[in-house]
BAVO-824468 format. One line per field, with one value per residue: z, x, y of N, C-alpha, C in turn; residue number from 1. Coordinates in pm, whole numbers, always signed. Example, Ala and Ser with C-alpha at 12.3 -4.5 7.8 and 13.67 -1.06 7.14 Angstrom:
n.c3: c(+780/+708) $
n.c1: c(+1319/+1285) $
n.c2: c(-569/-225) $
ca.c3: c(+780/+714) $
ca.c1: c(+1230/+1367) $
ca.c2: c(-450/-106) $
c.c3: c(+780/+787) $
c.c1: c(+1320/+1290) $
c.c2: c(-330/+3) $
i: c(1/2) $
This chain:
n.c3: c(-10/-110/+85/+208/+161/+432/+584/+585/+656/+933/+999/+942/+1138/+1398/+1361/+1380/+1651/+1840/+1792/+1889/+2157/+2249/+2235/+2463/+2674/+3005/+3093/+3240/+3263/+3031/+2824/+2915/+2820/+2557/+2489/+2515/+2270/+2125/+1931/+1774/+1495/+1302/+1302/+1304/+1432/+1701/+1799/+2032/+2084/+2301/+2579/+2892/+3184/+3556/+3795/+4141/+4220/+4493/+4561/+4333/+4042/+3811/+3480/+3347/+3053/+2864/+2642/+2418/+2540/+2658/+2928/+3133/+3236/+3119/+3155/+3106/+3184/+3103/+3020/+2995/+2781/+2769/+2811/+3110/+3277/+3151/+3012/+2994/+3058/+2871/+2665/+2550/+2524/+2313/+2131/+2354/+2362/+2111/+2134/+2334/+2219/+1974/+2148/+2273/+2555/+2891/+2953/+3188/+3243/+3397/+3569/+3671/+3897/+3826/+3719/+3730/+3983/+4117/+4145/+4035/+4251/+4219/+4017/+3883/+4120/+4157/+3928/+3999/+4187/+4076/+3910/+4106/+4216/+3982/+3923/+4134/+4066/+3879/+3613/+3695/+3897/+4229/+4170/+4067/+3813/+3457/+3300/+3306/+3161/+3077/+2924/+2750/+2600/+2491/+2763/+2909/+2818/+2915/+3173/+3203/+3149/+3341/+3558/+3544/+3590/+3846/+3995/+3921/+4074/+4350/+4344/+4263/+4140/+3809/+3511/+3209/+2959/+2794/+2630/+2465/+2350/+2163/+2349/+2596/+2694/+2773/+2946/+2904/+2647/+2455/+2254/+1897/+1724/+1832/+1726/+1456/+1360/+1419/+1240/+1110/+1284/+1378/+1651/+1893/+2071/+2079/+2247/+2466/+2604/+2830/+2973/+3065/+3198/+3427/+3557/+3607/+3788/+4005/+4283/+4378/+4445/+4260/+3947/+3594/+3498/+3635/+3710/+3707/+3595/+3339/+3187/+2997/+3126/+3319/+3492/+3260/+3252/+3284/+3215/+3126/+2793/+2576/+2355/+2148/+1985/+1743/+1560/+1284/+1235/+1434/+1716/+1935/+1836/+1861/+2177/+2173/+1988/+2118/+2358/+2282/+2206/+2442/+2604/+2458/+2486/+2715/+2744/+2706/+2577/+2286/+2093/+1851/+1625/+1395/+1235/+903/+828/+1002/+1296/+1646/+1852/+1665/+1648/+1761/+1577/+1434/+1290/+1084/+1012/+781/+851/+1113/+1190/+1114/+1253/+1510/+1475/+1478/+1728/+1865/+1785/+1917/+2179/+2170/+2110/+2215) $
n.c1: c(+66/+46/+203/+12/+93/+25/+72/+344/+427/+360/+491/+766/+795/+750/+971/+1173/+1137/+1175/+1476/+1557/+1448/+1576/+1861/+1864/+1858/+1879/+1756/+1484/+1330/+1358/+1288/+997/+925/+969/+792/+551/+509/+398/+199/+238/+224/+119/-14/-316/-362/-261/-498/-695/-1031/-1222/-1193/-996/-1114/-982/-968/-983/-892/-902/-558/-445/-445/-706/-865/-1159/-1296/-1552/-1827/-2013/-2326/-2357/-2450/-2320/-2379/-2301/-1982/-1631/-1336/-1002/-710/-404/-98/+239/+475/+433/+611/+600/+385/+113/-165/-139/+17/-196/-437/-591/-636/-800/-1012/-1108/-1209/-1374/-1579/-1667/-1787/-1967/-1950/-1822/-1526/-1280/-986/-694/-440/-206/+20/+378/+665/+1003/+964/+754/+683/+524/+262/+137/+48/-125/-324/-383/-556/-734/-868/-943/-1152/-1332/-1416/-1522/-1750/-1946/-1945/-1945/-1904/-2034/-2164/-2234/-2349/-2474/-2369/-2483/-2386/-2055/-1722/-1424/-1078/-786/-460/-173/+65/-112/-353/-258/-296/-596/-675/-566/-681/-967/-931/-865/-1077/-1268/-1145/-1195/-1475/-1588/-1823/-1811/-1716/-1911/-1827/-1514/-1226/-918/-633/-378/-264/-32/+9/+172/+452/+670/+729/+642/+507/+457/+473/+672/+893/+888/+774/+949/+1103/+954/+811/+796/+854/+853/+1085/+1112/+1316/+1315/+1070/+1073/+1282/+1138/+907/+1063/+1147/+901/+797/+940/+945/+812/+773/+713/+689/+756/+502/+294/-45/-165/+33/+108/-160/-245/-172/-375/-680/-931/-1201/-1534/-1552/-1621/-1803/-1529/-1312/-1043/-807/-542/-284/-138/+98/+292/+472/+341/+121/+44/-19/-250/-380/-343/-474/-723/-809/-801/-968/-1216/-1189/-1254/-1518/-1597/-1696/-1558/-1412/-1180/-1031/-826/-561/-401/-97/-75/+74/+208/-65/-199/-439/-444/-349/-529/-703/-527/-444/-615/-735/-703/-918/-1124/-1065/-1144/-1403/-1530/-1448/-1647/-1874/-1862/-1865/-2141/-2327/-2564) $
n.c2: c(-125/+225/+502/+790/+1135/+1241/+1037/+970/+1192/+1214/+969/+1050/+1250/+1105/+941/+1103/+1222/+995/+960/+1188/+1154/+953/+1057/+1186/+1019/+914/+1135/+1279/+1485/+1617/+1415/+1415/+1662/+1635/+1419/+1546/+1666/+1467/+1453/+1665/+1736/+1923/+2239/+2231/+1987/+2017/+2231/+2286/+2194/+2199/+2374/+2250/+2222/+2256/+2046/+1919/+1600/+1385/+1341/+1451/+1622/+1687/+1728/+1859/+1790/+1897/+1891/+2109/+2196/+1936/+1741/+1630/+1370/+1136/+991/+970/+814/+941/+816/+911/+807/+768/+607/+522/+729/+994/+1234/+1462/+1708/+1910/+1794/+1615/+1744/+1834/+1599/+1468/+1635/+1628/+1364/+1380/+1553/+1391/+1151/+1285/+1320/+1395/+1435/+1327/+1391/+1242/+1324/+1144/+964/+948/+731/+761/+885/+791/+464/+168/+41/+317/+511/+385/+315/+595/+630/+447/+564/+789/+694/+637/+841/+999/+839/+928/+1207/+1483/+1705/+1957/+1907/+1694/+1411/+1122/+938/+846/+698/+519/+531/+417/+500/+478/+522/+359/+343/+399/+274/+31/+90/+124/-127/-253/-120/-234/-522/-498/-373/-571/-800/-675/-650/-441/-184/-198/-42/+84/+45/+0/+138/+88/+209/+115/-72/-169/-494/-684/-712/-874/-871/-1061/-1110/-1195/-972/-793/-855/-928/-635/-469/-334/-153/-7/+314/+448/+308/+83/-271/-394/-217/-237/-458/-349/-122/-208/-323/-106/+10/-170/-129/-124/-332/-657/-828/-1018/-957/-1057/-1007/-973/-699/-520/-643/-711/-916/-1142/-1185/-1289/-1297/-1344/-1204/-939/-589/-484/-447/-236/-248/-61/-25/+25/-144/-122/-159/-267/-353/-444/-749/-756/-618/-807/-1077/-1027/-973/-1200/-1388/-1251/-1340/-1596/-1658/-1586/-1314/-978/-824/-586/-581/-359/-300/-142/-90/+8/+215/+396/+398/+493/+665/+787/+1034/+1207/+1341/+1617/+1573/+1348/+1156/+900/+897/+1048/+923/+666/+741/+832/+575/+503/+654/+527/+284/+371/+497/+331/+105) $
ca.c3: c(-10/-107/+209/+172/+245/+548/+684/+571/+755/+1061/+1015/+991/+1297/+1494/+1384/+1424/+1797/+1907/+1794/+2014/+2313/+2284/+2254/+2589/+2777/+3148/+3137/+3249/+3223/+2864/+2770/+2925/+2736/+2411/+2446/+2534/+2149/+2035/+1845/+1720/+1346/+1242/+1404/+1330/+1532/+1839/+1831/+2130/+2053/+2429/+2680/+3018/+3333/+3621/+3913/+4227/+4251/+4582/+4598/+4208/+3949/+3708/+3395/+3271/+2909/+2872/+2501/+2452/+2555/+2743/+3093/+3206/+3306/+3048/+3171/+3079/+3271/+3024/+3125/+2897/+2761/+2774/+2902/+3245/+3298/+3093/+2932/+3059/+3001/+2775/+2538/+2517/+2544/+2165/+2129/+2420/+2356/+2007/+2164/+2410/+2092/+1900/+2194/+2319/+2662/+2953/+3000/+3298/+3219/+3523/+3604/+3749/+3927/+3720/+3758/+3832/+4111/+4186/+4038/+4047/+4193/+4226/+3931/+3903/+4249/+4122/+3810/+4042/+4267/+3987/+3873/+4197/+4207/+3847/+3949/+4199/+4061/+3761/+3616/+3768/+4056/+4270/+4139/+4030/+3626/+3391/+3226/+3304/+3084/+3104/+2821/+2756/+2508/+2524/+2900/+2964/+2792/+3005/+3309/+3184/+3170/+3496/+3655/+3524/+3676/+3977/+3982/+3929/+4206/+4474/+4325/+4282/+3998/+3684/+3387/+3116/+2836/+2816/+2529/+2513/+2242/+2153/+2498/+2618/+2778/+2811/+2955/+2909/+2505/+2413/+2123/+1777/+1636/+1881/+1620/+1311/+1321/+1508/+1152/+1041/+1403/+1401/+1775/+1983/+2063/+2167/+2343/+2549/+2683/+2963/+3087/+3134/+3280/+3553/+3601/+3652/+3906/+4115/+4447/+4355/+4406/+4136/+3806/+3454/+3447/+3744/+3606/+3714/+3506/+3239/+3209/+2953/+3224/+3428/+3458/+3204/+3254/+3358/+3195/+3058/+2664/+2539/+2235/+2149/+1851/+1749/+1441/+1238/+1202/+1591/+1775/+2024/+1759/+1914/+2253/+2166/+1936/+2185/+2517/+2256/+2200/+2549/+2624/+2379/+2516/+2874/+2698/+2674/+2422/+2241/+1950/+1806/+1563/+1368/+1099/+807/+795/+1114/+1406/+1755/+1869/+1553/+1655/+1821/+1475/+1369/+1162/+1002/+930/+755/+927/+1242/+1224/+1097/+1384/+1612/+1452/+1513/+1875/+1894/+1751/+2001/+2295/+2177/+2066/+2327) $
ca.c1: c(+6/+131/+162/+2/+181/-6/+116/+462/+471/+344/+591/+877/+787/+784/+1100/+1251/+1088/+1223/+1592/+1556/+1425/+1716/+1973/+1839/+1898/+1806/+1713/+1337/+1258/+1367/+1185/+880/+894/+959/+681/+432/+484/+417/+104/+253/+286/+102/-93/-455/-350/-283/-577/-823/-1157/-1286/-1059/-1025/-1120/-903/-1055/-888/-952/-801/-410/-408/-485/-798/-929/-1296/-1345/-1706/-1864/-2115/-2455/-2363/-2487/-2227/-2398/-2220/-1859/-1542/-1209/-916/-563/-280/+34/+371/+558/+443/+686/+562/+236/+31/-276/-70/+34/-292/-546/-629/-672/-902/-1121/-1201/-1284/-1519/-1720/-1715/-1862/-2050/-1920/-1792/-1415/-1204/-832/-657/-280/-164/+160/+450/+763/+1053/+943/+627/+666/+374/+117/+72/+4/-268/-421/-444/-654/-841/-929/-1038/-1277/-1441/-1460/-1586/-1884/-2013/-1882/-1993/-1803/-2110/-2225/-2183/-2444/-2418/-2336/-2578/-2290/-1932/-1616/-1276/-1042/-646/-380/-37/+53/-263/-425/-222/-338/-745/-723/-538/-824/-1084/-868/-858/-1218/-1336/-1112/-1253/-1614/-1639/-1881/-1739/-1759/-2015/-1750/-1377/-1142/-766/-568/-237/-213/+117/-50/+251/+614/+778/+733/+667/+425/+542/+490/+783/+1013/+857/+753/+1044/+1161/+837/+755/+893/+853/+897/+1176/+1087/+1398/+1307/+975/+1097/+1338/+1033/+854/+1147/+1157/+773/+759/+1085/+943/+740/+849/+624/+751/+684/+370/+226/-151/-178/+140/+90/-306/-270/-150/-471/-797/-1032/-1361/-1633/-1521/-1732/-1763/-1396/-1282/-940/-779/-454/-218/-99/+273/+324/+552/+246/+17/-2/-37/-381/-439/-345/-567/-845/-840/-816/-1116/-1325/-1185/-1317/-1645/-1636/-1706/-1431/-1394/-1070/-991/-654/-529/-303/+8/-94/+159/+140/-158/-225/-564/-405/-302/-650/-762/-426/-415/-774/-731/-700/-1047/-1200/-1092/-1215/-1564/-1545/-1467/-1764/-1982/-1881/-1945/-2281/-2395/-2618) $
ca.c2: c(-7/+340/+593/+904/+1245/+1288/+928/+988/+1338/+1136/+879/+1124/+1338/+1001/+882/+1243/+1234/+867/+988/+1294/+1093/+866/+1125/+1254/+920/+900/+1276/+1257/+1593/+1637/+1304/+1449/+1782/+1620/+1353/+1650/+1700/+1336/+1479/+1810/+1706/+2024/+2327/+2203/+1879/+2077/+2277/+2244/+2221/+2218/+2401/+2187/+2302/+2190/+2020/+1830/+1483/+1315/+1445/+1472/+1730/+1638/+1827/+1821/+1825/+1915/+1936/+2213/+2132/+1815/+1751/+1519/+1226/+1026/+1045/+923/+870/+917/+796/+933/+732/+829/+478/+557/+849/+1115/+1283/+1586/+1754/+1997/+1723/+1540/+1807/+1828/+1444/+1433/+1723/+1573/+1241/+1416/+1609/+1261/+1051/+1343/+1258/+1453/+1331/+1372/+1357/+1236/+1370/+1052/+951/+890/+676/+706/+933/+709/+354/+59/+66/+463/+566/+256/+350/+748/+624/+396/+672/+899/+611/+636/+987/+1022/+799/+1034/+1380/+1509/+1841/+2073/+1885/+1586/+1324/+967/+929/+759/+599/+574/+459/+414/+509/+541/+503/+294/+318/+452/+138/-78/+109/+97/-288/-292/-97/-329/-613/-455/-348/-718/-850/-610/-654/-310/-143/-164/+72/+39/+6/+43/+153/+80/+248/+52/-89/-236/-578/-788/-657/-982/-882/-1230/-1111/-1221/-856/-758/-910/-882/-518/-360/-243/-80/+70/+429/+495/+182/-5/-386/-427/-128/-311/-523/-259/-31/-303/-365/+21/+36/-241/-106/-114/-434/-762/-912/-1031/-860/-1109/-960/-917/-562/-462/-716/-738/-1041/-1278/-1175/-1357/-1207/-1350/-1125/-780/-535/-476/-385/-219/-235/-7/-33/+47/-247/-101/-124/-413/-358/-519/-856/-728/-630/-962/-1174/-985/-1014/-1366/-1435/-1239/-1395/-1754/-1639/-1561/-1175/-931/-743/-538/-572/-247/-272/-18/-107/+87/+303/+391/+390/+614/+706/+854/+1157/+1303/+1375/+1577/+1568/+1216/+1115/+758/+919/+1100/+768/+587/+821/+784/+427/+494/+710/+458/+196/+426/+555/+183/+10) $
c.c3: c(+1/+35/+180/+240/+364/+662/+654/+659/+894/+1097/+1055/+1115/+1402/+1493/+1428/+1622/+1878/+1884/+1891/+2177/+2340/+2308/+2395/+2706/+2880/+3177/+3123/+3193/+3099/+2795/+2786/+2825/+2583/+2384/+2455/+2375/+2047/+1904/+1755/+1576/+1252/+1327/+1405/+1404/+1670/+1886/+1919/+2111/+2182/+2542/+2806/+3103/+3424/+3749/+4002/+4256/+4354/+4571/+4436/+4130/+3843/+3619/+3330/+3119/+2867/+2716/+2552/+2455/+2610/+2869/+3177/+3302/+3240/+3055/+3144/+3143/+3144/+3073/+2995/+2886/+2791/+2841/+3056/+3296/+3230/+3057/+3036/+2977/+2863/+2647/+2490/+2500/+2402/+2150/+2237/+2412/+2222/+2036/+2268/+2294/+2012/+1987/+2285/+2462/+2716/+2992/+3113/+3277/+3367/+3509/+3719/+3768/+3820/+3782/+3672/+3993/+4201/+4074/+4083/+4206/+4201/+4126/+3912/+4011/+4224/+4015/+3897/+4111/+4204/+3965/+3969/+4220/+4119/+3852/+4025/+4201/+3928/+3759/+3669/+3880/+4104/+4257/+4044/+3869/+3604/+3358/+3258/+3227/+3115/+2957/+2811/+2620/+2579/+2681/+2964/+2912/+2859/+3138/+3303/+3205/+3327/+3603/+3637/+3601/+3788/+4055/+4019/+4042/+4337/+4443/+4323/+4162/+3869/+3572/+3314/+3023/+2873/+2679/+2588/+2372/+2239/+2263/+2511/+2723/+2835/+2830/+2935/+2732/+2440/+2279/+1988/+1684/+1679/+1787/+1500/+1264/+1376/+1347/+1098/+1152/+1413/+1540/+1889/+1974/+2144/+2261/+2490/+2682/+2841/+3048/+3131/+3245/+3423/+3612/+3679/+3789/+4011/+4240/+4458/+4358/+4337/+4044/+3709/+3422/+3545/+3640/+3580/+3648/+3352/+3222/+3116/+3009/+3330/+3376/+3399/+3183/+3335/+3332/+3090/+2905/+2640/+2389/+2248/+1981/+1847/+1603/+1411/+1200/+1362/+1638/+1888/+1972/+1852/+2078/+2251/+2102/+2065/+2330/+2414/+2274/+2345/+2634/+2567/+2425/+2652/+2875/+2722/+2574/+2413/+2128/+1909/+1646/+1525/+1228/+1037/+818/+913/+1228/+1534/+1807/+1790/+1538/+1681/+1727/+1357/+1389/+1045/+898/+903/+822/+1078/+1284/+1223/+1207/+1530/+1614/+1510/+1666/+1938/+1880/+1852/+2170/+2305/+2148/+2212/+2357) $
c.c1: c(+82/+109/+132/+92/+141/+50/+264/+512/+452/+466/+755/+916/+824/+929/+1215/+1234/+1194/+1366/+1617/+1542/+1539/+1842/+1990/+1857/+1820/+1744/+1552/+1266/+1236/+1284/+1041/+842/+876/+829/+552/+426/+482/+308/+123/+313/+262/-10/-220/-457/-353/-381/-683/-943/-1261/-1159/-1111/-1020/-1062/-984/-922/-954/-854/-698/-378/-485/-597/-789/-1054/-1256/-1503/-1746/-1979/-2246/-2478/-2375/-2453/-2278/-2369/-2065/-1770/-1420/-1080/-766/-459/-165/+156/+455/+580/+537/+662/+419/+184/-65/-267/-44/-87/-430/-655/-693/-775/-1016/-1171/-1257/-1410/-1621/-1734/-1793/-1965/-2074/-1833/-1650/-1309/-1054/-750/-479/-226/-4/+247/+563/+888/+1011/+839/+589/+546/+365/+80/+3/-148/-370/-479/-585/-751/-952/-999/-1137/-1362/-1493/-1562/-1737/-1988/-2013/-1891/-1907/-1897/-2152/-2174/-2327/-2374/-2419/-2447/-2486/-2142/-1853/-1520/-1189/-908/-579/-223/-12/-54/-369/-397/-306/-516/-754/-660/-627/-932/-1044/-889/-990/-1297/-1291/-1156/-1429/-1696/-1729/-1804/-1798/-1839/-1939/-1595/-1302/-1029/-709/-416/-184/-94/+15/+56/+437/+694/+828/+746/+565/+526/+578/+625/+914/+1011/+804/+851/+1113/+1060/+779/+843/+916/+908/+965/+1151/+1155/+1386/+1171/+970/+1162/+1231/+962/+909/+1147/+1021/+748/+853/+1065/+824/+812/+781/+735/+704/+524/+268/+76/-186/-82/+115/-36/-341/-244/-265/-607/-908/-1139/-1446/-1587/-1640/-1725/-1600/-1382/-1120/-865/-607/-381/-125/+70/+346/+369/+452/+140/-48/-50/-212/-469/-478/-456/-698/-906/-864/-955/-1241/-1318/-1256/-1477/-1688/-1657/-1626/-1422/-1273/-1038/-858/-663/-423/-216/+12/-9/+121/+58/-190/-345/-561/-368/-427/-648/-667/-433/-575/-782/-769/-877/-1169/-1208/-1147/-1378/-1592/-1575/-1586/-1908/-1976/-1900/-2084/-2399/-2475/-2589) $
c.c2: c(+127/+407/+715/+967/+1265/+1177/+936/+1100/+1282/+1044/+936/+1205/+1215/+957/+997/+1234/+1076/+904/+1097/+1233/+996/+931/+1201/+1154/+917/+1030/+1286/+1381/+1650/+1545/+1338/+1544/+1731/+1516/+1400/+1678/+1586/+1385/+1595/+1775/+1840/+2109/+2260/+2100/+1915/+2166/+2240/+2285/+2254/+2243/+2307/+2290/+2196/+2171/+1899/+1720/+1393/+1428/+1467/+1583/+1655/+1766/+1755/+1852/+1819/+1980/+2023/+2133/+2000/+1847/+1681/+1426/+1113/+1039/+910/+949/+829/+918/+775/+824/+808/+754/+523/+664/+963/+1114/+1378/+1617/+1847/+1894/+1642/+1592/+1839/+1711/+1463/+1511/+1671/+1437/+1273/+1464/+1462/+1154/+1129/+1304/+1371/+1348/+1416/+1288/+1369/+1244/+1268/+1036/+905/+857/+765/+749/+848/+560/+262/+68/+225/+517/+489/+318/+520/+696/+552/+502/+778/+840/+642/+756/+1008/+944/+883/+1167/+1402/+1654/+1952/+2034/+1742/+1498/+1209/+994/+809/+654/+628/+458/+520/+418/+532/+474/+466/+269/+333/+344/+23/-52/+109/-34/-336/-255/-181/-468/-607/-447/-489/-800/-794/-612/-536/-289/-136/-60/-2/+8/+89/+57/+150/+90/+191/+26/-196/-378/-677/-731/-774/-968/-996/-1230/-1150/-1064/-789/-755/-858/-767/-394/-266/-143/+27/+207/+473/+429/+112/-136/-413/-344/-177/-379/-449/-153/-97/-294/-216/+58/-20/-231/-143/-232/-555/-884/-919/-946/-954/-1069/-914/-757/-466/-505/-776/-885/-1168/-1279/-1277/-1285/-1222/-1212/-951/-714/-532/-394/-338/-152/-191/+29/-47/-109/-235/-95/-265/-402/-429/-642/-846/-714/-756/-1058/-1150/-1021/-1151/-1424/-1395/-1317/-1544/-1741/-1595/-1396/-1122/-803/-699/-530/-466/-237/-203/-44/+30/+197/+305/+407/+533/+702/+818/+1004/+1255/+1333/+1542/+1580/+1476/+1167/+995/+776/+966/+973/+682/+674/+810/+681/+396/+521/+614/+355/+279/+465/+419/+178/-124) $
i: c(1/2/3/4/5/6/7/8/9/10/11/12/13/14/15/16/17/18/19/20/21/22/23/24/25/26/27/28/29/30/31/32/33/34/35/36/37/38/39/40/41/42/43/44/45/46/47/48/49/50/51/52/53/54/55/56/57/58/59/60/61/62/63/64/65/66/67/68/69/70/71/72/73/74/75/76/77/78/79/80/81/82/83/84/85/86/87/88/89/90/91/92/93/94/95/96/97/98/99/100/101/102/103/104/105/106/107/108/109/110/111/112/113/114/115/116/117/118/119/120/121/122/123/124/125/126/127/128/129/130/131/132/133/134/135/136/137/138/139/140/141/142/143/144/145/146/147/148/149/150/151/152/153/154/155/156/157/158/159/160/161/162/163/164/165/166/167/168/169/170/171/172/173/174/175/176/177/178/179/180/181/182/183/184/185/186/187/188/189/190/191/192/193/194/195/196/197/198/199/200/201/202/203/204/205/206/207/208/209/210/211/212/213/214/215/216/217/218/219/220/221/222/223/224/225/226/227/228/229/230/231/232/233/234/235/236/237/238/239/240/241/242/243/244/245/246/247/248/249/250/251/252/253/254/255/256/257/258/259/260/261/262/263/264/265/266/267/268/269/270/271/272/273/274/275/276/277/278/279/280/281/282/283/284/285/286/287/288/289/290/291/292/293/294/295/296/297/298/299/300/301/302/303/304/305/306) $
């Protein structure tokens, strides 16, 4: 398939970003600065259509994205990516705003704790606290939600699935639906795409996945197969409807494929939506990348369907 000029521009941008991140090595502050520019391939991509309103959620900052004329009764917790060590509302606000509009949903973006300052399970616990808070608190008042969703990309997709497994273990109320965009589900990097897609993935080095896992689990005695770190190894029965949306030019492709297969084997409902030639979290490049806009439309259909 011939790549469009828009896709070529996105791939060039991500390859350049990968080089810059590598050059800064262990400089966490520079890495965070660079990854906040993950989607900044053109001015139209970073245009924010719904301005976030800051709110305090427990000990963390949160940000409401509420589309015009939305009553706040359909609520989504959004968990950003960034390798568990970066990501912020500044880098993700344009994409989250588009998601809120498309899904006609009030989205709470949570500023969860990051490693290395706060390794596992600090960030996961922040996300769970935000989920419990979201069920009872809307953007305008303290009232129970009609519908509650969880969504996240990359590391945030991992955390979204880890939240599900934790909620199930605690017999807590589950969200109505969950979206994981390009999630890492296996810190052992055992999926075949880790090898077969390494040359075509412009941004993620498969060799770094187990190293990230070790850093993330620094204060834990658990190994890389801990199900709250690698959800693929969890018990996947009894989950709400799931959507996994992933580019086919990713080393993480089989993390979604295998997770979806296990959910089906456990009797669950899952929509696996893969996109030819698309890179990691390509959805955030809307509207510059037409496939990104189309992918967001599919996400909206998933959340709006009964």
